N, C-alpha and C positions, 0 to 999 in steps of 0.2 A: 651674310650668310652664304656658307658653301653649299649646304644642303640643308634639308628639315632636321637631321639630325647632328649637324656639324656646323661650328660656328666658327667663322675666320674671315681674313680679307677674300673677298670675292674679287677684286681686282688682281689680287696677286693670283690668284687661282686661273682666272679666265683670261685676263690679259698680260700677265707676267711682267706687269709695270710697277709692281710693289714688291719690296724686299721682305715684307712681313709675311713669313710663311707659317708662323704659328696657329694652332687651331686647338678647338676645345670640343669635346661632345656636349652636346646640349643638356644629357641627363647630369653630366659632371658637374657642369655650371650651375645648375638648378639646385644639385644637391648642396653644392657649397654656398650658394646664397640663402638658401631656407636655411641650412644649419646656422649660418651666421646671423640670420633674424632671430632664429629659436634662442640662440645662446644669449644674443645683446638685448634683444626686446623683450624677454621674459623679466627682466629686472623692472620692477614697479615703477622707480622713479626714471629710468629709461624710456618705459612706455609712455608715461605721462609727458615727458619731454618730446616724444613723436607725435602724442595726440596735439599737444599744444602748437607745433608746427604745422602739422598736417590739415587740421581742421580748417584754418583760415586761408590755406592754399588752395582748397578746393573751389572749383568754379561754383558760383551761386546756383542753387537749385539742381546741383548734381546728385543722383540718388545715393544713398549711403547703404554699403553691404552691412548685413548684421554685426560683423567683427568691428567695423568701424564706430558703430552705435555706440560701443563702449566707451569710445572717447568723450561722449558728451556726457557719460552717466557720472 
């Protein structure tokens, strides 16, 4: 992280030893990720596949948020 609102290679910024000068605003990245999740996980078959993979991968005893409770319904 470069700052609380900008993601990128901190080594490039702070030490100059990395050539990766790309960065992205946090709000732009979050919008892109959430948009992709909305688009792709709203398909019932894809959501079921996600639940089938997600639920067994959870650590035993970890609390489940309300939205994840849908996976076990």
